[in-house]
N, C-alpha and C positions, 0 to 999 in steps of 0.2 A: 735517762728518759727513754721510754719505750717508743720505737719508731711506728708511726701510723701507716699501715699498709693500704695500698690502693687495690681495689678489685680489678683484676686483669683478665681479659678475654683474648684467646688465641684464635686468629682468623685462619682457618685451615687445620683440619684434623687428620691429614694424611701423614706420610713419613716425616716431612719437615716439621709439621706441627707437633708431632710426638717428640721429635728431637728438641724443639723449643721448650717443651714442658720440662725436659731434663736440664736444659740450660738454666732455666729460672729456678728450678728446685735445687740445683747445685749450690748456688750462692746468690740470692737476690733478696735482700731484706725488705724491699719496698713494694713488692708485688705479691698479692694473694690471688692464686689462680681460681677464677670463678667457673671457667669452663671453656669450651670450644664453640666457634661458629663455623658451620659447614653446611653445604646444601644436601648432604647425605646424613640424615639423623642416625643411621645405624652403623656408620663407618667404624665406630669404636666398640661395637658390641663384643667382638672377640678379644678385646684387650682389657684385662681385669685391673682394677685398682686405679683407673685413670678418671679424671674429671669427665663429665658427659658433654655431649653436643647439646647446646642449649637451643640454638635456632640457626637458621640460614643467615649469612651476613647481609643478604638482600632484604631480610624481614625484621631483623633485630632493632629494637628501639633502645638506645643507650640510656643508662641511668647516670645521674650526676656523679662525677668523680671517677668514673670508670676509665681505664686505659686499655689500649688494644695493641696486639702484636701481629704484624702481617707475616705469617709463616707459610707462604706459598712459593715454591721454587721457581715456577715459570714467571718471568717478569711481567708479561702481558696479562696473565691471569691474576697476578698480584694486584695490578692496577685495577682490573675489572671488579674483583671480589672486595676491594676496599672502597670503591668509588662512592657508594651511597653513604657509607660511614664518614668519609672525608668531606664530600661535597654538600650533603644534606644536613648532617649532624655536626660536622666540624669537630670530631672527637680527637683526643690526643692519641698518637701512636708512639709507643715507647721505643727507645734505642737500647739494644741489649749488647753488652760487652761481656763475654764469658770471663770468669775470674782467671782462667789460665791464658788469656790473650795478653799480649804485651803491646800496648798502644801508647805512642809518644804523647805527652801532654801538649805538644805543639801540633798534633794532627787535628783535623776538623771533621767531625762526624755529624751528619744531619739526621733529621727526624726519621724514625722508622728503620734505621740501619741496624743490622744484626752482625756481630763479629763473633765468630765461633772460637772454640778452644784452640790454643797453640797457634793462633794467628799472630804475626808480627807486623806492626804498622809503624813506619819510621816517621821522621820529622817532616812537618809541612805537607803531609799527605792530605788531600781533600777527597771526601767520600760523600756522594750525593744522597738525597732522600730515598728511603726504601731500597737501598742497596745492601745485598747480603754477601758476606765474605765467609767462606767455609774453612774447615779445619786445616791447619798446617800451611796456609798460604802466607807468603811474605810479600810486603809491599814496600818498595824503596822510597827514599826521600823525594819529595816534590811531585810524586805521581798524582794524577788527577783522574778520579773515577766519577762518572756521571750518576744520574738518577735511575732507579729501577733496574739495576744491574744484578746479575747473579755470577759471582766469582767462586768457582767450586774448589775442591780440596787440592792441596799440594801444588798450587800454582806459584810462580814467581813473577811479580810485576816490578820491573826494574825502575830505578830512579828516573824521574822525568817523563815517564810514559803517560799518555793521555788516552782515556777510554771514554767513549760517548755514553749516551743514554740507551737503556733497553739492550745492553750487551750481555750475552751469556758466554762465559769462558769455562769450558769443561775441565775436568781434572788433569793435572800434570802438564799444564801449559807454561811456556815461558814467554813473557812479553818483554822484549829487550828495551834498553835505555832509549828514551825519546821516541819510541814507537807511538803511532797515532791510530786508534781504532774508531771508526765511524759509528754512528747510531745504528742500533738494530743488528749488529754483527754477531754471528755465532762462531766461536772458535772451537773446533773439534778437539777431542782429547789428545794430549801429547804434542800439540803443535807449538811451533816457535815462530812468533810474530816479529818481523823485522820491517822497519819503515812504516808506510802508511797504508791502511786498509780502508777502502771506500765503504759507505753505509750499506746496510741491508743485504749483506752476502754472507755465505758460510765459507770459512777458510779451514784448510787442513794441511798438515805436513810440516817439514823443516827444510827450507823456510815455508811458512804458511802461504798457500795460494788458494784462489777461488775453487770451491768444490761444488759440483752439481750432482745430486743424488741419482739423476737419470743416467 
């Protein structure tokens, strides 16, 4: 029997949005890409052979049966650019797991999650709504990751770690076993997090400590 595909729109046509297009094209039999939603209608003009930007996500009126992918790297912008679609139209946001990711059947992924290629997710891991996990990141057993997070490439999140909401972890970080990261934290590249990090600060280093750009 032929699989009936759903029209899919990617919210965000910048770098991450273009990456998401390739994720879906690699191996996703249930989505047919209809186009992008972005507030810059010309953003893809120099990229040939791609679906076009149809409208701004703030203006688009969804059609019945359409599904959406939130492909915006910054968690706060991801929240804002999907707000009208979520709250006014209550549309479906797809969860994407790249075919080269290895995700335990006992892991729990929520709506809008994106799992990139070569990601490893162990048993009893919990990942919240609209959280993105990028390439070659490994997440150990029983780790808990909140909503609207961005976990970038080549990170290790050890077993039992807890990560709050709206957290950004930049590439090549290590979150040690049972570490706790509060809401809104930014972990700078290459950092090693040990113990408990309070909310809404940036940390850097090994071990990671509060960092002030000034």
